[in-house]
C-alpha angles and dihedrals in degrees: 000000000000091000090048091051092050092048091048090054089050091052090049090055090051093051127087100217091195093068131071113237131183125241089255093054091047091052090049091055092046089052091051091052091048091051091053092045092048088063090056098042133016113259119176120223089256092051092049092050092048093047090047092055095042094050092047090049091052091055104037109014137031100303112225091356094066090081090056094044090054092050106094092197092066116086102177136027119196119187114192099194112275091321101084146333118224127191136190120224124172091349094306123112120214138166118257121227095232132068140173115278093219142009089241092061091049092047090050089056091050092049090049092053097047094044091061091060096039095252127139130219127173142129091290093050103024100168124071141166118209141145140231124242090263091055097258112154116246128195121180135181123190133198137302087041088046104044095185094058138280115331118211127184123184121188110195126210127204115271088235117043115252112251130215088252091060091048088053091050090052092050094244091139140353126268090243091055092047092052090046092052091046091056091047093052093046090048089052101245113166107247130194122193116206133181145123127282111300095011093124103257096147092045091051092048089054090051092050091050091065087072094059110109110256092230095065128097110239128190120195120200121193141161087226117010107251107136117108109204114174132185095029108116096186096056125143119191120200127186129192121242127217122229117268126243090282090054092249140116096040116163108198132196087255091056091050094049091051091047092049091060088067093052096073097246123185089198135011120208116195109194095213136342117218105158146358092338085082088079093054091046092053092046089052090052089049095051103064103288097119119175094042120152135203143157137219142175115265139140094220139354089266091051091047092054090051091049091050089053090052093047093049091049087054088059099052147348101268130151112256091239090058091048092053090047090054092051095047094048096042103044120062103172135017121200114197120202130193139187114234127218091258090057096256121132120225141175104252101178141007113193136175112234113225142166110257136191119312092016093292122141114253133174139215112219112230105167130013132183114241110211091192093056095030096228145092111261134200106244104164150004128255114253102195101067098154096106092044091051092046090053091046092242131134127229092255 
């Protein structure tokens, strides 16, 4: 690391920071510095190649984190300032043996990431959500909110989206449940995927999207574009935009949902609802955009319904009875996911959302995960079969 630091300083001295140079030119200058340094100290071919990559990564990529980003076995990277770097591999978290030499280097990496997606993070606005070029989710917090130094969390997604077949092979759900969900998606039921942090909601939403007929026009709306939908030719991707330094020009999820209604969508997919945009999402589902999909954070279907009520009330002054009526008429099916103690993600419940007595939201359990048997079991039959019958599909 000491050699790398000295070589990096030598490259900095050889660079004219006022000019724009390509990656190839930067590599050529790094090579020239390495040749000069090799005459002063012995560097093996392997050391030179490693130093070349590490120095280039520090200038144009993610510095020491580039190695972790390129490792497909790592699913999460957690940087706690200059104190430590933790990573998650196969559901297990461990401490890495490298760390940033200074808070400035770490902050430079964060600024480089957010600049690529036109986001801003500074002491005035110290929290930001962004993404890497490969779609990995990035969350960063700067001082003074983080007194021990910049905090960076990167959640990686597979280069190729995980299919329903892979989820079946991993035991995330049963074949009967997968066939049932396929029929529901094709019949244009409105589905909502709930679960806690890290339970695999985005992954499952991607898997469900493979059942969408390829002839339909689909619009995805996300805070930070993460969904990977393949095989849909008529696909429109929309991403929210934060306000600028003057607090202007923000484009929210609510704005995008309203705009999407004028784009002639067959289906609308909202990556995740966290606030008042839940009202706009439900209204879109209630105005002829059947087959729409979304996700949200919740510890159970009951908890998710309560959270949706709260989010809708944040978006407007509506009586609670009207809110519950909106939820019951908009959502058809809720799929609840959970993360097990061994790190695996599984479908824990599939319920049919219905309107109960007194205008309350009720649900009809369809599938439930049995911890004793270790599998998802069929526990009920769907009652609202109108869309299935209209599509000429059976329940299973």
